[in-house]
All heavy atoms as TSV, in Angstrom:
chain	resi	resn	atom	element	x	y	z
A	1	MET	N	N	-7.841	-4.564	4.490
A	1	MET	CA	C	-9.231	-4.888	4.655
A	1	MET	C	C	-9.731	-4.421	6.015
A	1	MET	O	O	-10.806	-3.856	6.104
A	1	MET	CB	C	-9.399	-6.392	4.506
A	1	MET	CG	C	-10.823	-6.833	4.607
A	1	MET	SD	S	-11.024	-8.559	4.289
A	1	MET	CE	C	-10.652	-9.237	5.865
A	2	ILE	N	N	-8.969	-4.611	7.051
A	2	ILE	CA	C	-9.423	-4.228	8.393
A	2	ILE	C	C	-9.624	-2.723	8.518
A	2	ILE	O	O	-10.654	-2.306	9.030
A	2	ILE	CB	C	-8.467	-4.790	9.458
A	2	ILE	CG1	C	-8.645	-6.304	9.513
A	2	ILE	CG2	C	-8.732	-4.170	10.820
A	2	ILE	CD1	C	-7.712	-7.014	10.418
A	3	PRO	N	N	-8.704	-1.876	8.028
A	3	PRO	CA	C	-8.961	-0.429	8.175
A	3	PRO	C	C	-10.183	0.045	7.395
A	3	PRO	O	O	-10.824	1.006	7.783
A	3	PRO	CB	C	-7.704	0.232	7.620
A	3	PRO	CG	C	-6.687	-0.816	7.522
A	3	PRO	CD	C	-7.372	-2.129	7.498
A	4	ASP	N	N	-10.500	-0.632	6.288
A	4	ASP	CA	C	-11.624	-0.188	5.469
A	4	ASP	C	C	-12.973	-0.646	6.016
A	4	ASP	O	O	-13.967	0.054	5.868
A	4	ASP	CB	C	-11.474	-0.689	4.042
A	4	ASP	CG	C	-10.387	0.056	3.285
A	4	ASP	OD1	O	-10.111	1.200	3.664
A	4	ASP	OD2	O	-9.845	-0.505	2.328
A	5	TYR	N	N	-13.036	-1.811	6.639
A	5	TYR	CA	C	-14.332	-2.379	7.003
A	5	TYR	C	C	-14.577	-2.520	8.500
A	5	TYR	O	O	-15.700	-2.359	8.944
A	5	TYR	CB	C	-14.506	-3.762	6.354
A	5	TYR	CG	C	-14.663	-3.683	4.869
A	5	TYR	CD1	C	-13.622	-4.021	4.028
A	5	TYR	CD2	C	-15.847	-3.241	4.307
A	5	TYR	CE1	C	-13.761	-3.940	2.657
A	5	TYR	CE2	C	-16.002	-3.151	2.943
A	5	TYR	CZ	C	-14.960	-3.515	2.125
A	5	TYR	OH	O	-15.091	-3.416	0.776
A	6	PHE	N	N	-13.572	-2.888	9.270
A	6	PHE	CA	C	-13.829	-3.303	10.642
A	6	PHE	C	C	-13.304	-2.355	11.718
A	6	PHE	O	O	-13.529	-2.599	12.886
A	6	PHE	CB	C	-13.231	-4.697	10.879
A	6	PHE	CG	C	-13.802	-5.730	9.949
A	6	PHE	CD1	C	-13.016	-6.321	8.988
A	6	PHE	CD2	C	-15.130	-6.084	10.035
A	6	PHE	CE1	C	-13.541	-7.265	8.127
A	6	PHE	CE2	C	-15.666	-7.018	9.178
A	6	PHE	CZ	C	-14.872	-7.616	8.221
A	7	ALA	N	N	-12.609	-1.318	11.339
A	7	ALA	CA	C	-12.066	-0.406	12.344
A	7	ALA	C	C	-13.178	0.468	12.922
A	7	ALA	O	O	-14.049	0.944	12.207
A	7	ALA	CB	C	-10.995	0.472	11.718
A	8	ARG	N	N	-13.142	0.662	14.210
A	8	ARG	CA	C	-14.152	1.523	14.836
A	8	ARG	C	C	-13.883	2.982	14.519
A	8	ARG	O	O	-14.789	3.742	14.245
A	8	ARG	CB	C	-14.158	1.304	16.342
A	8	ARG	CG	C	-14.695	-0.055	16.684
A	8	ARG	CD	C	-14.809	-0.248	18.148
A	8	ARG	NE	N	-15.240	-1.625	18.377
A	8	ARG	CZ	C	-15.497	-2.109	19.530
A	8	ARG	NH1	N	-15.361	-1.374	20.607
A	8	ARG	NH2	N	-15.879	-3.354	19.652
A	9	LYS	N	N	-12.623	3.378	14.614
A	9	LYS	CA	C	-12.225	4.736	14.235
A	9	LYS	C	C	-11.478	4.635	12.912
A	9	LYS	O	O	-10.357	4.150	12.880
A	9	LYS	CB	C	-11.322	5.345	15.295
A	9	LYS	CG	C	-12.044	5.778	16.539
A	9	LYS	CD	C	-11.110	6.115	17.656
A	9	LYS	CE	C	-10.618	7.469	17.751
A	9	LYS	NZ	N	-9.762	7.764	18.877
A	10	LYS	N	N	-12.100	5.073	11.863
A	10	LYS	CA	C	-11.477	4.964	10.541
A	10	LYS	C	C	-10.590	6.176	10.303
A	10	LYS	O	O	-11.051	7.233	9.897
A	10	LYS	CB	C	-12.546	4.846	9.476
A	10	LYS	CG	C	-13.338	3.590	9.639
A	10	LYS	CD	C	-14.374	3.426	8.575
A	10	LYS	CE	C	-15.150	2.196	8.943
A	10	LYS	NZ	N	-15.784	1.514	7.953
A	11	ALA	N	N	-9.316	6.017	10.577
A	11	ALA	CA	C	-8.366	7.120	10.414
A	11	ALA	C	C	-8.036	7.327	8.943
A	11	ALA	O	O	-8.128	8.435	8.436
A	11	ALA	CB	C	-7.104	6.827	11.201
A	12	LEU	N	N	-7.631	6.274	8.266
A	12	LEU	CA	C	-7.255	6.344	6.853
A	12	LEU	C	C	-7.733	5.088	6.141
A	12	LEU	O	O	-7.659	3.990	6.698
A	12	LEU	CB	C	-5.733	6.403	6.701
A	12	LEU	CG	C	-5.008	7.666	7.099
A	12	LEU	CD1	C	-3.517	7.435	7.041
A	12	LEU	CD2	C	-5.400	8.803	6.205
A	13	PRO	N	N	-8.160	5.212	4.901
A	13	PRO	CA	C	-8.439	4.004	4.118
A	13	PRO	C	C	-7.127	3.283	3.772
A	13	PRO	O	O	-6.048	3.867	3.818
A	13	PRO	CB	C	-9.120	4.529	2.860
A	13	PRO	CG	C	-9.130	5.988	2.935
A	13	PRO	CD	C	-8.536	6.418	4.226
A	14	MET	N	N	-7.232	2.036	3.426
A	14	MET	CA	C	-6.060	1.211	3.156
A	14	MET	C	C	-5.207	1.787	2.029
A	14	MET	O	O	-3.986	1.736	2.078
A	14	MET	CB	C	-6.501	-0.215	2.824
A	14	MET	CG	C	-5.379	-1.172	2.636
A	14	MET	SD	S	-4.384	-1.275	4.111
A	14	MET	CE	C	-2.972	-2.109	3.496
A	15	GLN	N	N	-5.833	2.339	1.011
A	15	GLN	CA	C	-5.084	2.901	-0.107
A	15	GLN	C	C	-4.191	4.051	0.359
A	15	GLN	O	O	-3.026	4.134	-0.022
A	15	GLN	CB	C	-6.046	3.392	-1.176
A	15	GLN	CG	C	-5.347	3.945	-2.386
A	15	GLN	CD	C	-6.328	4.430	-3.435
A	15	GLN	OE1	O	-7.527	4.422	-3.220
A	15	GLN	NE2	N	-5.813	4.863	-4.558
A	16	GLN	N	N	-4.705	4.923	1.200
A	16	GLN	CA	C	-3.895	6.029	1.705
A	16	GLN	C	C	-2.824	5.539	2.671
A	16	GLN	O	O	-1.720	6.080	2.705
A	16	GLN	CB	C	-4.774	7.071	2.376
A	16	GLN	CG	C	-5.607	7.856	1.402
A	16	GLN	CD	C	-6.498	8.858	2.099
A	16	GLN	OE1	O	-6.531	8.932	3.327
A	16	GLN	NE2	N	-7.237	9.617	1.316
A	17	MET	N	N	-3.127	4.512	3.465
A	17	MET	CA	C	-2.110	3.935	4.357
A	17	MET	C	C	-0.948	3.365	3.545
A	17	MET	O	O	0.211	3.558	3.880
A	17	MET	CB	C	-2.712	2.834	5.220
A	17	MET	CG	C	-3.542	3.305	6.343
A	17	MET	SD	S	-4.103	1.854	7.259
A	17	MET	CE	C	-4.717	2.630	8.713
A	18	PHE	N	N	-1.285	2.618	2.489
A	18	PHE	CA	C	-0.252	2.031	1.634
A	18	PHE	C	C	0.612	3.128	1.025
A	18	PHE	O	O	1.844	3.033	1.029
A	18	PHE	CB	C	-0.908	1.184	0.541
A	18	PHE	CG	C	0.067	0.521	-0.382
A	18	PHE	CD1	C	0.702	-0.645	0.002
A	18	PHE	CD2	C	0.344	1.047	-1.630
A	18	PHE	CE1	C	1.605	-1.266	-0.840
A	18	PHE	CE2	C	1.242	0.442	-2.478
A	18	PHE	CZ	C	1.871	-0.717	-2.084
A	19	GLN	N	N	-0.037	4.169	0.513
A	19	GLN	CA	C	0.708	5.261	-0.111
A	19	GLN	C	C	1.613	5.949	0.903
A	19	GLN	O	O	2.788	6.196	0.639
A	19	GLN	CB	C	-0.263	6.276	-0.734
A	19	GLN	CG	C	0.426	7.429	-1.414
A	19	GLN	CD	C	1.182	7.026	-2.656
A	19	GLN	OE1	O	0.716	6.189	-3.414
A	19	GLN	NE2	N	2.342	7.594	-2.851
A	20	ARG	N	N	1.100	6.238	2.065
A	20	ARG	CA	C	1.863	6.995	3.066
A	20	ARG	C	C	2.985	6.165	3.680
A	20	ARG	O	O	4.137	6.594	3.721
A	20	ARG	CB	C	0.941	7.483	4.177
A	20	ARG	CG	C	1.695	8.232	5.262
A	20	ARG	CD	C	0.810	8.693	6.368
A	20	ARG	NE	N	-0.071	9.743	5.873
A	20	ARG	CZ	C	-1.057	10.260	6.588
A	20	ARG	NH1	N	-1.289	9.837	7.800
A	20	ARG	NH2	N	-1.813	11.203	6.085
A	21	TYR	N	N	2.641	4.970	4.186
A	21	TYR	CA	C	3.620	4.213	4.967
A	21	TYR	C	C	4.564	3.368	4.126
A	21	TYR	O	O	5.738	3.237	4.467
A	21	TYR	CB	C	2.909	3.334	5.993
A	21	TYR	CG	C	2.103	4.147	6.981
A	21	TYR	CD1	C	0.736	3.965	7.121
A	21	TYR	CD2	C	2.711	5.122	7.748
A	21	TYR	CE1	C	0.005	4.733	8.016
A	21	TYR	CE2	C	1.992	5.893	8.638
A	21	TYR	CZ	C	0.634	5.687	8.775
A	21	TYR	OH	O	-0.086	6.452	9.641
A	22	ILE	N	N	4.076	2.793	3.037
A	22	ILE	CA	C	4.937	1.932	2.218
A	22	ILE	C	C	5.670	2.747	1.162
A	22	ILE	O	O	6.897	2.733	1.094
A	22	ILE	CB	C	4.117	0.802	1.546
A	22	ILE	CG1	C	3.384	-0.039	2.587
A	22	ILE	CG2	C	5.014	-0.055	0.662
A	22	ILE	CD1	C	4.278	-0.793	3.530
A	23	VAL	N	N	4.912	3.460	0.341
A	23	VAL	CA	C	5.529	4.150	-0.786
A	23	VAL	C	C	6.301	5.395	-0.334
A	23	VAL	O	O	7.481	5.539	-0.638
A	23	VAL	CB	C	4.461	4.525	-1.843
A	23	VAL	CG1	C	5.070	5.319	-2.973
A	23	VAL	CG2	C	3.784	3.268	-2.372
A	24	ASP	N	N	5.634	6.286	0.377
A	24	ASP	CA	C	6.269	7.555	0.733
A	24	ASP	C	C	7.356	7.399	1.794
A	24	ASP	O	O	8.430	7.970	1.663
A	24	ASP	CB	C	5.226	8.565	1.222
A	24	ASP	CG	C	4.240	8.950	0.136
A	24	ASP	OD1	O	4.547	8.721	-1.055
A	24	ASP	OD2	O	3.163	9.467	0.473
A	25	ASN	N	N	7.086	6.642	2.835
A	25	ASN	CA	C	8.059	6.536	3.923
A	25	ASN	C	C	9.100	5.447	3.689
A	25	ASN	O	O	10.301	5.713	3.711
A	25	ASN	CB	C	7.352	6.283	5.253
A	25	ASN	CG	C	6.553	7.479	5.707
A	25	ASN	OD1	O	6.730	8.577	5.212
A	25	ASN	ND2	N	5.669	7.257	6.644
A	26	PHE	N	N	8.660	4.205	3.490
A	26	PHE	CA	C	9.588	3.076	3.427
A	26	PHE	C	C	10.410	3.085	2.144
A	26	PHE	O	O	11.643	3.119	2.180
A	26	PHE	CB	C	8.814	1.768	3.585
A	26	PHE	CG	C	9.681	0.548	3.613
A	26	PHE	CD1	C	10.519	0.309	4.687
A	26	PHE	CD2	C	9.668	-0.355	2.568
A	26	PHE	CE1	C	11.328	-0.811	4.725
A	26	PHE	CE2	C	10.468	-1.473	2.599
A	26	PHE	CZ	C	11.295	-1.707	3.668
A	27	VAL	N	N	9.745	3.049	1.001
A	27	VAL	CA	C	10.477	2.965	-0.272
A	27	VAL	C	C	11.273	4.244	-0.530
A	27	VAL	O	O	12.449	4.188	-0.860
A	27	VAL	CB	C	9.506	2.658	-1.435
A	27	VAL	CG1	C	10.222	2.722	-2.769
A	27	VAL	CG2	C	8.864	1.295	-1.243
A	28	ALA	N	N	10.627	5.392	-0.364
A	28	ALA	CA	C	11.341	6.653	-0.618
A	28	ALA	C	C	12.511	6.822	0.350
A	28	ALA	O	O	13.571	7.320	-0.039
A	28	ALA	CB	C	10.380	7.826	-0.509
A	29	GLY	N	N	12.331	6.400	1.597
A	29	GLY	CA	C	13.418	6.489	2.569
A	29	GLY	C	C	14.588	5.595	2.209
A	29	GLY	O	O	15.749	5.987	2.341
A	30	LEU	N	N	14.283	4.383	1.753
A	30	LEU	CA	C	15.364	3.479	1.341
A	30	LEU	C	C	16.103	4.016	0.129
A	30	LEU	O	O	17.334	3.950	0.063
A	30	LEU	CB	C	14.801	2.091	1.031
A	30	LEU	CG	C	14.509	1.208	2.226
A	30	LEU	CD1	C	13.883	-0.104	1.770
A	30	LEU	CD2	C	15.773	0.915	2.999
A	31	ILE	N	N	15.351	4.545	-0.831
A	31	ILE	CA	C	15.990	5.088	-2.029
A	31	ILE	C	C	16.854	6.283	-1.659
A	31	ILE	O	O	17.966	6.445	-2.168
A	31	ILE	CB	C	14.925	5.479	-3.079
A	31	ILE	CG1	C	14.095	4.262	-3.494
A	31	ILE	CG2	C	15.555	6.134	-4.294
A	31	ILE	CD1	C	14.880	3.113	-4.039
A	32	GLU	N	N	16.358	7.117	-0.771
A	32	GLU	CA	C	17.129	8.285	-0.341
A	32	GLU	C	C	18.415	7.869	0.373
A	32	GLU	O	O	19.482	8.419	0.133
A	32	GLU	CB	C	16.272	9.140	0.591
A	32	GLU	CG	C	16.934	10.411	1.053
A	32	GLU	CD	C	16.022	11.207	1.967
A	32	GLU	OE1	O	14.820	11.258	1.697
A	32	GLU	OE2	O	16.535	11.760	2.962
A	33	ASP	N	N	18.309	6.863	1.243
A	33	ASP	CA	C	19.472	6.432	2.017
A	33	ASP	C	C	20.448	5.586	1.216
A	33	ASP	O	O	21.666	5.701	1.386
A	33	ASP	CB	C	19.029	5.631	3.241
A	33	ASP	CG	C	18.301	6.479	4.258
A	33	ASP	OD1	O	18.406	7.722	4.187
A	33	ASP	OD2	O	17.604	5.894	5.119
A	34	LEU	N	N	19.930	4.713	0.364
A	34	LEU	CA	C	20.790	3.742	-0.314
A	34	LEU	C	C	20.894	3.964	-1.816
A	34	LEU	O	O	21.446	3.124	-2.529
A	34	LEU	CB	C	20.282	2.326	-0.037
A	34	LEU	CG	C	20.245	1.937	1.442
A	34	LEU	CD1	C	19.610	0.579	1.618
A	34	LEU	CD2	C	21.634	1.962	2.038
A	35	GLY	N	N	20.363	5.081	-2.310
A	35	GLY	CA	C	20.421	5.367	-3.741
A	35	GLY	C	C	21.833	5.495	-4.272
A	35	GLY	O	O	22.111	5.163	-5.420
A	36	GLU	N	N	22.732	5.954	-3.429
A	36	GLU	CA	C	24.129	6.102	-3.875
A	36	GLU	C	C	24.784	4.757	-4.172
A	36	GLU	O	O	25.791	4.688	-4.865
A	36	GLU	CB	C	24.939	6.860	-2.838
A	36	GLU	CG	C	25.043	6.139	-1.505
A	36	GLU	CD	C	25.724	6.975	-0.447
A	36	GLU	OE1	O	25.026	7.790	0.177
A	36	GLU	OE2	O	26.942	6.802	-0.265
A	37	PHE	N	N	24.202	3.668	-3.663
A	37	PHE	CA	C	24.719	2.328	-3.925
A	37	PHE	C	C	23.998	1.645	-5.078
A	37	PHE	O	O	24.193	0.463	-5.331
A	37	PHE	CB	C	24.608	1.456	-2.671
A	37	PHE	CG	C	25.362	2.014	-1.510
A	37	PHE	CD1	C	24.689	2.512	-0.415
A	37	PHE	CD2	C	26.748	2.063	-1.517
A	37	PHE	CE1	C	25.372	3.037	0.657
A	37	PHE	CE2	C	27.448	2.585	-0.446
A	37	PHE	CZ	C	26.758	3.086	0.648
A	38	GLY	N	N	23.110	2.397	-5.759
A	38	GLY	CA	C	22.428	1.855	-6.929
A	38	GLY	C	C	21.046	1.286	-6.654
A	38	GLY	O	O	20.463	0.678	-7.545
A	39	LEU	N	N	20.530	1.479	-5.455
A	39	LEU	CA	C	19.191	0.961	-5.160
A	39	LEU	C	C	18.146	1.758	-5.934
A	39	LEU	O	O	18.148	2.984	-5.920
A	39	LEU	CB	C	18.895	1.047	-3.663
A	39	LEU	CG	C	17.578	0.431	-3.207
A	39	LEU	CD1	C	17.616	-1.075	-3.386
A	39	LEU	CD2	C	17.299	0.780	-1.772
A	40	GLN	N	N	17.285	1.056	-6.632
A	40	GLN	CA	C	16.222	1.660	-7.428
A	40	GLN	C	C	14.866	1.284	-6.821
A	40	GLN	O	O	14.754	0.284	-6.129
A	40	GLN	CB	C	16.268	1.126	-8.866
A	40	GLN	CG	C	17.550	1.430	-9.600
A	40	GLN	CD	C	17.665	2.890	-9.945
A	40	GLN	OE1	O	16.670	3.543	-10.229
A	40	GLN	NE2	N	18.879	3.405	-9.901
A	41	PRO	N	N	13.826	2.083	-7.102
A	41	PRO	CA	C	12.482	1.683	-6.650
A	41	PRO	C	C	12.093	0.358	-7.302
A	41	PRO	O	O	12.578	0.033	-8.395
A	41	PRO	CB	C	11.572	2.813	-7.146
A	41	PRO	CG	C	12.465	3.953	-7.424
A	41	PRO	CD	C	13.808	3.384	-7.753
A	42	PRO	N	N	11.244	-0.426	-6.643
A	42	PRO	CA	C	10.811	-1.695	-7.241
A	42	PRO	C	C	10.202	-1.472	-8.621
A	42	PRO	O	O	9.530	-0.466	-8.874
A	42	PRO	CB	C	9.762	-2.215	-6.264
A	42	PRO	CG	C	10.091	-1.547	-4.979
A	42	PRO	CD	C	10.659	-0.215	-5.328
A	43	ARG	N	N	10.440	-2.410	-9.489
A	43	ARG	CA	C	10.023	-2.281	-10.881
A	43	ARG	C	C	8.510	-2.133	-11.023
A	43	ARG	O	O	8.038	-1.399	-11.879
A	43	ARG	CB	C	10.500	-3.519	-11.639
A	43	ARG	CG	C	10.236	-3.499	-13.096
A	43	ARG	CD	C	10.919	-4.606	-13.822
A	43	ARG	NE	N	10.851	-5.866	-13.103
A	43	ARG	CZ	C	11.136	-7.029	-13.633
A	43	ARG	NH1	N	11.534	-7.100	-14.873
A	43	ARG	NH2	N	11.059	-8.132	-12.933
A	44	PHE	N	N	7.749	-2.819	-10.191
A	44	PHE	CA	C	6.295	-2.819	-10.323
A	44	PHE	C	C	5.608	-1.971	-9.252
A	44	PHE	O	O	4.441	-2.186	-8.943
A	44	PHE	CB	C	5.767	-4.251	-10.274
A	44	PHE	CG	C	6.288	-5.095	-11.395
A	44	PHE	CD1	C	7.185	-6.112	-11.160
A	44	PHE	CD2	C	5.893	-4.838	-12.694
A	44	PHE	CE1	C	7.665	-6.886	-12.195
A	44	PHE	CE2	C	6.365	-5.604	-13.744
A	44	PHE	CZ	C	7.261	-6.634	-13.496
A	45	LEU	N	N	6.309	-1.010	-8.700
A	45	LEU	CA	C	5.732	-0.164	-7.661
A	45	LEU	C	C	4.536	0.628	-8.177
A	45	LEU	O	O	3.516	0.729	-7.495
A	45	LEU	CB	C	6.790	0.781	-7.096
A	45	LEU	CG	C	6.335	1.685	-5.957
A	45	LEU	CD1	C	5.927	0.844	-4.745
A	45	LEU	CD2	C	7.427	2.656	-5.583
A	46	ASP	N	N	4.619	1.161	-9.379
A	46	ASP	CA	C	3.494	1.910	-9.945
A	46	ASP	C	C	2.270	1.023	-10.133
A	46	ASP	O	O	1.136	1.445	-9.899
A	46	ASP	CB	C	3.882	2.548	-11.275
A	46	ASP	CG	C	4.941	3.622	-11.118
A	46	ASP	OD1	O	4.995	4.240	-10.024
A	46	ASP	OD2	O	5.706	3.841	-12.071
A	47	ASP	N	N	2.487	-0.225	-10.551
A	47	ASP	CA	C	1.369	-1.160	-10.697
A	47	ASP	C	C	0.732	-1.467	-9.344
A	47	ASP	O	O	-0.492	-1.545	-9.227
A	47	ASP	CB	C	1.839	-2.473	-11.334
A	47	ASP	CG	C	2.282	-2.289	-12.767
A	47	ASP	OD1	O	1.824	-1.318	-13.418
A	47	ASP	OD2	O	3.095	-3.098	-13.235
A	48	ALA	N	N	1.554	-1.633	-8.327
A	48	ALA	CA	C	1.032	-1.918	-6.987
A	48	ALA	C	C	0.200	-0.758	-6.462
A	48	ALA	O	O	-0.854	-0.955	-5.850
A	48	ALA	CB	C	2.167	-2.231	-6.028
A	49	VAL	N	N	0.651	0.462	-6.707
A	49	VAL	CA	C	-0.101	1.641	-6.262
A	49	VAL	C	C	-1.438	1.709	-6.977
A	49	VAL	O	O	-2.473	1.981	-6.361
A	49	VAL	CB	C	0.734	2.922	-6.490
A	49	VAL	CG1	C	-0.098	4.163	-6.271
A	49	VAL	CG2	C	1.947	2.925	-5.580
A	50	ARG	N	N	-1.454	1.447	-8.279
A	50	ARG	CA	C	-2.721	1.450	-9.029
A	50	ARG	C	C	-3.663	0.358	-8.552
A	50	ARG	O	O	-4.867	0.557	-8.460
A	50	ARG	CB	C	-2.448	1.286	-10.520
A	50	ARG	CG	C	-2.127	2.561	-11.229
A	50	ARG	CD	C	-2.210	2.392	-12.728
A	50	ARG	NE	N	-1.377	1.313	-13.244
A	50	ARG	CZ	C	-0.087	1.428	-13.558
A	50	ARG	NH1	N	0.516	2.577	-13.393
A	50	ARG	NH2	N	0.581	0.406	-14.022
A	51	GLU	N	N	-3.142	-0.819	-8.245
A	51	GLU	CA	C	-3.985	-1.939	-7.834
A	51	GLU	C	C	-4.523	-1.782	-6.415
A	51	GLU	O	O	-5.506	-2.428	-6.056
A	51	GLU	CB	C	-3.205	-3.247	-7.956
A	51	GLU	CG	C	-2.976	-3.649	-9.381
A	51	GLU	CD	C	-2.124	-4.890	-9.507
A	51	GLU	OE1	O	-1.801	-5.502	-8.481
A	51	GLU	OE2	O	-1.790	-5.237	-10.645
A	52	MET	N	N	-3.909	-0.926	-5.611
A	52	MET	CA	C	-4.394	-0.719	-4.247
A	52	MET	C	C	-5.765	-0.054	-4.214
A	52	MET	O	O	-6.451	-0.094	-3.211
A	52	MET	CB	C	-3.408	0.126	-3.441
A	52	MET	CG	C	-2.273	-0.667	-2.863
A	52	MET	SD	S	-2.784	-2.096	-1.922
A	52	MET	CE	C	-3.676	-1.355	-0.588
A	53	GLU	N	N	-6.175	0.547	-5.324
A	53	GLU	CA	C	-7.484	1.179	-5.391
A	53	GLU	C	C	-8.595	0.180	-5.090
A	53	GLU	O	O	-9.571	0.517	-4.439
A	53	GLU	CB	C	-7.672	1.757	-6.798
A	53	GLU	CG	C	-8.314	3.106	-6.805
A	53	GLU	CD	C	-8.313	3.677	-8.195
A	53	GLU	OE1	O	-7.298	4.261	-8.594
A	53	GLU	OE2	O	-9.342	3.525	-8.862
A	54	ASP	N	N	-8.433	-1.047	-5.545
A	54	ASP	CA	C	-9.487	-2.043	-5.391
A	54	ASP	C	C	-9.042	-3.292	-4.646
A	54	ASP	O	O	-9.829	-4.208	-4.451
A	54	ASP	CB	C	-10.020	-2.431	-6.773
A	54	ASP	CG	C	-11.312	-3.215	-6.690
A	54	ASP	OD1	O	-12.205	-2.789	-5.939
A	54	ASP	OD2	O	-11.412	-4.256	-7.366
A	55	ALA	N	N	-7.801	-3.366	-4.209
A	55	ALA	CA	C	-7.267	-4.595	-3.625
A	55	ALA	C	C	-7.995	-5.005	-2.348
A	55	ALA	O	O	-8.356	-6.170	-2.177
A	55	ALA	CB	C	-5.776	-4.447	-3.347
A	56	GLY	N	N	-8.216	-4.081	-1.444
A	56	GLY	CA	C	-8.890	-4.419	-0.196
A	56	GLY	C	C	-10.315	-4.880	-0.413
A	56	GLY	O	O	-10.781	-5.836	0.214
A	57	HIS	N	N	-11.003	-4.232	-1.331
A	57	HIS	CA	C	-12.386	-4.607	-1.610
A	57	HIS	C	C	-12.454	-5.976	-2.292
A	57	HIS	O	O	-13.333	-6.777	-1.992
A	57	HIS	CB	C	-13.053	-3.550	-2.476
A	57	HIS	CG	C	-13.022	-2.188	-1.862
A	57	HIS	ND1	N	-13.679	-1.886	-0.687
A	57	HIS	CD2	C	-12.400	-1.061	-2.238
A	57	HIS	CE1	C	-13.460	-0.625	-0.386
A	57	HIS	NE2	N	-12.676	-0.105	-1.298
A	58	SER	N	N	-11.519	-6.239	-3.190
A	58	SER	CA	C	-11.492	-7.546	-3.856
A	58	SER	C	C	-11.226	-8.665	-2.860
A	58	SER	O	O	-11.845	-9.723	-2.913
A	58	SER	CB	C	-10.427	-7.573	-4.946
A	58	SER	OG	O	-10.725	-6.636	-5.933
A	59	LEU	N	N	-10.292	-8.430	-1.948
A	59	LEU	CA	C	-9.981	-9.427	-0.928
A	59	LEU	C	C	-11.189	-9.681	-0.031
A	59	LEU	O	O	-11.531	-10.828	0.249
A	59	LEU	CB	C	-8.794	-8.980	-0.092
A	59	LEU	CG	C	-8.412	-9.881	1.070
A	59	LEU	CD1	C	-7.969	-11.239	0.556
A	59	LEU	CD2	C	-7.335	-9.242	1.900
A	60	PHE	N	N	-11.859	-8.624	0.394
A	60	PHE	CA	C	-13.025	-8.789	1.258
A	60	PHE	C	C	-14.134	-9.535	0.532
A	60	PHE	O	O	-14.767	-10.425	1.105
A	60	PHE	CB	C	-13.543	-7.431	1.752
A	60	PHE	CG	C	-14.687	-7.555	2.704
A	60	PHE	CD1	C	-14.491	-8.048	3.974
A	60	PHE	CD2	C	-15.968	-7.208	2.306
A	60	PHE	CE1	C	-15.554	-8.174	4.851
A	60	PHE	CE2	C	-17.025	-7.337	3.170
A	60	PHE	CZ	C	-16.829	-7.820	4.447
A	61	ARG	N	N	-14.379	-9.203	-0.735
A	61	ARG	CA	C	-15.429	-9.912	-1.491
A	61	ARG	C	C	-15.090	-11.397	-1.619
A	61	ARG	O	O	-15.960	-12.250	-1.480
A	61	ARG	CB	C	-15.572	-9.291	-2.875
A	61	ARG	CG	C	-16.313	-7.988	-2.875
A	61	ARG	CD	C	-16.693	-7.572	-4.281
A	61	ARG	NE	N	-15.544	-7.479	-5.167
A	61	ARG	CZ	C	-14.914	-6.357	-5.478
A	61	ARG	NH1	N	-15.338	-5.214	-4.971
A	61	ARG	NH2	N	-13.889	-6.366	-6.291
A	62	THR	N	N	-13.825	-11.711	-1.863
A	62	THR	CA	C	-13.421	-13.117	-1.998
A	62	THR	C	C	-13.591	-13.856	-0.684
A	62	THR	O	O	-14.157	-14.965	-0.647
A	62	THR	CB	C	-11.961	-13.190	-2.463
A	62	THR	OG1	O	-11.833	-12.474	-3.687
A	62	THR	CG2	C	-11.516	-14.622	-2.633
A	63	LEU	N	N	-13.134	-13.278	0.422
A	63	LEU	CA	C	-13.262	-13.933	1.714
A	63	LEU	C	C	-14.722	-14.071	2.133
A	63	LEU	O	O	-15.125	-15.092	2.692
A	63	LEU	CB	C	-12.489	-13.158	2.781
A	63	LEU	CG	C	-10.981	-13.169	2.627
A	63	LEU	CD1	C	-10.344	-12.254	3.671
A	63	LEU	CD2	C	-10.428	-14.578	2.735
A	64	PHE	N	N	-15.534	-13.078	1.855
A	64	PHE	CA	C	-16.955	-13.137	2.192
A	64	PHE	C	C	-17.641	-14.228	1.393
A	64	PHE	O	O	-18.498	-14.950	1.902
A	64	PHE	CB	C	-17.613	-11.783	1.923
A	64	PHE	CG	C	-19.068	-11.755	2.287
A	64	PHE	CD1	C	-19.455	-11.679	3.595
A	64	PHE	CD2	C	-20.032	-11.818	1.292
A	64	PHE	CE1	C	-20.800	-11.661	3.937
A	64	PHE	CE2	C	-21.369	-11.801	1.621
A	64	PHE	CZ	C	-21.753	-11.718	2.946
A	65	HIS	N	N	-17.253	-14.367	0.137
A	65	HIS	CA	C	-17.859	-15.378	-0.731
A	65	HIS	C	C	-17.566	-16.782	-0.226
A	65	HIS	O	O	-18.436	-17.647	-0.245
A	65	HIS	CB	C	-17.366	-15.202	-2.164
A	65	HIS	CG	C	-17.899	-16.218	-3.103
A	65	HIS	ND1	N	-19.235	-16.329	-3.400
A	65	HIS	CD2	C	-17.281	-17.183	-3.817
A	65	HIS	CE1	C	-19.414	-17.320	-4.253
A	65	HIS	NE2	N	-18.239	-17.851	-4.533
A	66	TYR	N	N	-16.344	-17.010	0.217
A	66	TYR	CA	C	-15.982	-18.363	0.653
A	66	TYR	C	C	-16.199	-18.543	2.113
A	66	TYR	O	O	-16.236	-19.581	2.657
A	66	TYR	CB	C	-14.530	-18.665	0.285
A	66	TYR	CG	C	-14.384	-18.847	-1.205
A	66	TYR	CD1	C	-13.814	-17.865	-1.997
A	66	TYR	CD2	C	-14.860	-19.994	-1.821
A	66	TYR	CE1	C	-13.697	-18.026	-3.362
A	66	TYR	CE2	C	-14.751	-20.165	-3.174
A	66	TYR	CZ	C	-14.168	-19.180	-3.947
A	66	TYR	OH	O	-14.070	-19.336	-5.299
């Protein structure tokens, strides 16, 4: 929510940050390093990536409402 609405310098939207730092770097790095031990990507990772499209906006609307 903060990168999308309140940052003075908007470098990346939250969806791109999530994709780059969580999915591409963290999860892919763990799978690359620990895949030989049977580590698999999280079962609902694809769902999380799809839901990030609207997650920040939904959170902001909910907090603004209350």
